[in-house]
Structures are given as structure tokens and as C-alpha cells.
N, C-alpha and C positions, 0 to 999 in steps of 0.2 A: 646325722640325725638319729640313727638307730643307737649309736653309742651314747649319745646324750640321753636318749630315752631310758636306756638300761641304767646309766649312772643315777638319773633322777628317780627311777623306780626303786632301786635298792636303797637310796637315801630316804625316800618316802616310807618304805617298809620298815626301816630301822627306827625312824622317828615315830611311826605309828605304833610299833610294838612297845617302844619305851613309854610312850604316852599312855598306852593301854595298861601297862603294868602299873604305872603311877596312879592312874585313875582307879584301877582295880584294887590297889592297896588302900585307897582312901574311901571307897564307896561301901555303902551297905548293900550287900548282895541280895538280889531276889533269889527265890528258890529255883527259878526256871529261866532258860534262855531259849527263845524261839527262832533265832536267826544266826547265821554263821558266815563269816568271810574266811577264805583259806587260800593259801598259795603253795604250790608244789614246784620244786625245781629239781631237775635230774641232769646229771652230767658225769661222764667217765673221768673228768678232771678231778672230781671229789675224792677219788680213790688214790690219788697221788702215785699213779703208776706210769705217768708220762705218756699215756695213750690218748688219742683224740680221733675216734672214728666210730663207724656203724651208727647206733643210736647215740649221737654225741651230745645232744642237749634237748631238754624239754622244759617248758615253762607253762604252768596251768593255774588259772585263777577260777575260783568257784564261789558261788553264792547259794546258800541253802536256807530253807525255811520249812518249819513244820506246818502241815496243812491238815485241816479237819477232813477226815475221810467220810464219804457219803455212805459207805457200806459199814454196817455194824460189825462185820467179821474182821475188819482192819482196826487194830488197836492204835496204830500210829502211821501217819503218812508224811514223808519228807520229799520235797521237790528241790532239785538241784539244777542250777544253770552254770555251765562250764564254758570257758574260753581258753584255748590252748594252742601251743605251737610246738612241733617236734621236728628235729633236724636229723638227717641221715646222710652219711658219706661213706667213703671207702674205709679200709681198716686203719688208716693213719693219715694225718695231715702231711706227714713227711714222705710223700711219694713224688716221683719225678716224671712219670709219663703215664699216658692214658691206660696202658695195659695193666697198670697196678690198681686201677679203680675196680675193686672186686665186689662192691655193692652199689646199686644205683644211687645217685646223689639227688636229694630232694628235701624240701621242707614239707610239712603238713600243718596247715592252719585250719582250725575247726571251731565250731560252736556246737554245744550239746545240751540237751535237756534230758533229765532222768527223773523218774518217780519211784521211790522206795516204799513198798507197802509191807509193814510188819504185821503179819497175820497171827503171830503169837510172840511170846517173849523171846523165843530163839528161832524164829523162822521168818525169812525175808524173800519177797518177790520184788524184782526190779525190772522196769522196762524203760526204754529211752530211744531217742533219735538224734542223729548228728548230721551236720552239713559241713563239709570241709573241701579244701582244695590242695592239690599238689603242684609242684613245679614252681616257676618263677613267681606266680601269683601268691604263693604262700609266704613270700618275703623272707625265706630262709637264708639266702646269701647275706642280706644286710644284717640279720640278727647274729649270724655266726661271726661275721667280720667285726661287729661291735664287741662281742664277747672276747674275741681274740685280741682286740686292742686293749681291753681291760686287763688281760693276763700277759700283755706285752709279746704277742705273737705277730710277726710281720705278715699282714694280710696280702700285701702286694706280691709276696713271694709264695705263700702257701694257699692263697684263695683261688687259684686257677681252676680247681676241680669243678667249681660251680658253672664253668662254661659248658659242662657236660651233664647238667642236671636234666631231669625228666621234663617233658612238656607239660604245661599247665592243663588241668582239667578238674572241675568240681565233682563231688560225689556225695551221695546221700546214703545213710545206713540206719538200720534199726538194731537195737541191742536188747538182750534179755539176760537176767541173772537170777539164780535161785540158790539160797544158802540156808542151811539148817544146823543149829548147834547140837552136837552129840557129846556124850560123856562129860557133861558139864558138872564140874565140882569147884571147890574153892581155889584150885591152883591150876587145873588143866582143862582145856576145852579143845575138842576136835570139831571143825566145821567144814564139811564138804561144800564146794562151791562149783556150780555148773553154769557155764556162760555160752552165749551164742551171739554172733553178729551176722547180719545179712544185708548186703547192699552193693553199690557200684564201686565203693572204695575198698571195703573189706568184707570178706565172707569167711567165717571160721567158727569152730566149736571148741570148747575147752573144758577140762575137768581139773580142779585143784583141791587141795586140802589145807585149810588154815589150822595150824597147831599153835595154841597160845599157852604160855607158861607165866604165871604171876597173878597179879590182882587185876581183874577185869569185870565188866558188867555184862549182863546178857545182851544179845544182839540189839534188842529194841532200845537199849540205853547206852550202848557202847559207841565211843567216838570213832572207832574203826569203821563202823557202818553208818556214820552220821546219826546214830540213835541218841546222841547226847542232847539233841534238841527236843524240847518238850512243849506241850500245850500250856498256856498261861494258867489254866485251871488246875494243872498238876502241881501240887505244893511240895511233893516229896523231893528232897535234894538228892542229886546224883552222887554216888561214891566216886572218889578219884580213882584213876586207873594207872597201873604201872606194870607192863608185861613185855616179855620177849615173844617173838613169833617166828615161825618158819612156814613159808608158803610155797610148796612145790606145785607145778602146774604143767599139764600136757595139753598142747593145742594142736588141732588138725586144721591146717590152712588150706583154703580153697582158692581165695584170691586176696592179694595185697597190692594195692595200687602204688605204694611207695617202693615196691620191688619190681612189679610187672608193668607199671605205667598206667595211664588212663584207659579204662575199659573200652571207651568208644572212640579212641583216637587211633588212626592208622599209623601216624608218626608219633610214637610214644616217647621218643627221645633217643639220644645216641647210645645210651647204655641201659639195658634192662636185663632181667634175669627171671627164670622160673623160681617159684617159691619151694622151699623145703616143706614137704607135706606135714611132717611132724616136728613141732617146735617145743623143746623142753625149757622151762625157766624155773628158777628157784630164787626166792626172796627171803633174806634174813634181816630182821629188824627189831627195833624197840620202840614202844609208844608210851607216852605219859600224858595224862590229862589232869587238870586241876582247875576247878571253877570254870572260868571263861576260856581257858587255854588248852590247846593240844599241840604236842610236838612229837613228830615221828622221824626217826632216822633209819635208813635201810640201805642194803646192798643187794642188787639183783644180778644173778648169773644167768646168762641167756645163751641158748644154742644159736644155730645159723638160721636166719630168716630166709636167705636166698641160697640157691645151690652154688652160686658163684663165690660165696664168701670163703675166705681162707681160714678164718679163725672163729671161735666163739667170742663172747663179749661179756663184760661186766661194767656196771655203772652204779653210782651212788645217788641217793635221793634224800631230800630234806623237805618235810611237810610241816606247816604250821597253820593253826586256825585260831580265830577269836570269835566267841559267841556273845550275843547281845540281844536286846529286845527292841 
């Protein structure tokens, strides 16, 4: 069933994108688009390194819409609804005994709401809340088996690690983010990004720096921040964007349920691990926007989330969105 769902989903997305491009070419464009559908897929398979482990797959769907803010100090407000699933395993699928599972095995299935308040052209406050579940209830095993069948991996031989996944437990989290654009000119922008998460699933704080090179809009109009959505009253067309970016980030982890297991469970699962307190990640990517469409390609290099991990990790991501009214 999961394999059929994935095949049909990819087919639907391809048909949808082709239809959107065809309609987009024939239509008279309005100046503004107030809603957006997007999909993000992440997998280490995309880097063609033959690896299949750690954060091994992610699939996220989002729906965003611009919303009139009640406060006059907010120039634009965007609400986003997100549904996603992420899968985590040991360092490789090609392992042969339990002692080689060096990172806890689990899926994470979640729903999230976030509100982005642009208080100036280059300043963003964002808050949100998420509800998710780890373990068998996250449906991670079925999703990975389906994807492996698509790429012709023998799930009967390599899928045994899911017998050792974390026990199921739901969790709730609140999220906050602040970003402000600095050194903004026609080719270069530096944007410090501060983030925090507090909850029963994840608790952490992080500081990053987004470095953009190329042609981009200010935060309140940039697709990177969902700022490309506009009120219908705004008749000014958005400029296309095409830029490269580098985003290094340092996170301090306090709790991570995908590593340590459910916070309130005595039996958390057969394999758990303490977290590495400091997690360094670096993302390198390129992003392009034109009228209704956005495409982003990126590679993320990530340190060890768990003290039990043998190696660091890298994975690729593909993001696409379509704007409409």
C-alpha cells in the first residue's frame, strides 16, 4: 500500500507540475499570488554516494497563505500548515547485526502550524507549534520499504533493523525564529537566524547565518522566507530571484526524542543514545523563482546527532512550490 501511495504521489506531482507550467504559459498573470503549495523531499540517495542511513529520508508538504495582520506594526503575515515525515536509521542499510545500529531507528510523523510576521522589509519573527509521533505509529517502516522497492532494494533482506525501532510516543513542541537581513546590497546579503524549540519531542536552540549571493528580494518578498506571497491589494509585481546560498548553523541540543526515545516512556525501545550537545550543520544550495514557481536544490552536511554515531552525515534536498490565488 505504501509503495502504491509513493508511486501515485510522484506521478501526481509530475502531472500537476506539467499542467501548472502549461496553464502558466497560457494565462494572463495577476500581479500577486496569495497562496502556495510546496513539497520538500530529502534523501542521502540524491547524492549518489551509495549511502543509506542516519537521516535517510524526509517528505514534507506545506500550504501557505498571506494573512492580514491585526497589528499595524506588521507589514505582512504568512501562515503555513505543514505535514511531514522523517526517517532515521543506523549508518547504513548494509549492516548484519544489532551491534552495528549506531543511531536509534525511528520515523517521525508530524503536523505543524507556523506564523511569520514581517515587521520590516528585512526583519522576520516566526512562531509555531507542532504535534508529532515517533516509533511504529510514525509509519516509518512502511515508507522506507516502499521507497526501497522503488530503487530496487531487497526489503526482506535489509529491512530487519526496524524490528529495533523506538517505542511509539506522541510529542508536542513550540518553535520560534528571528531573522534580520544585514549588509543588504544588489548581490550580497547576510542574515543572522536565531531559533529555539521547546517541547516533549525536541528542545534546542541554534544560531545560523544565511549568506546569499546573486539576485534576491528582501525578506518580506523573498521565496526563501515565504515572502513571495502578497496581499491582493498589492499590485507591485515581484522580481524573479536566482541566488546561491550558504547556511552554517550551530545547535545546542537538550532533548531529541528520535535519539533518546519518548520522554515519558520507561521502555523507550531496544536502542537509544544520549544526544551530542553541540550539532554543527552546513547547507549549500541554489534557489530560483519565476512568477508562480520556486525551485531549490541543496546539500546539507551534518554532524553527529547522537553520541553513538560513528560518522557524520550528508543528504540532498529538492524543494518546489506553486503559487496561486
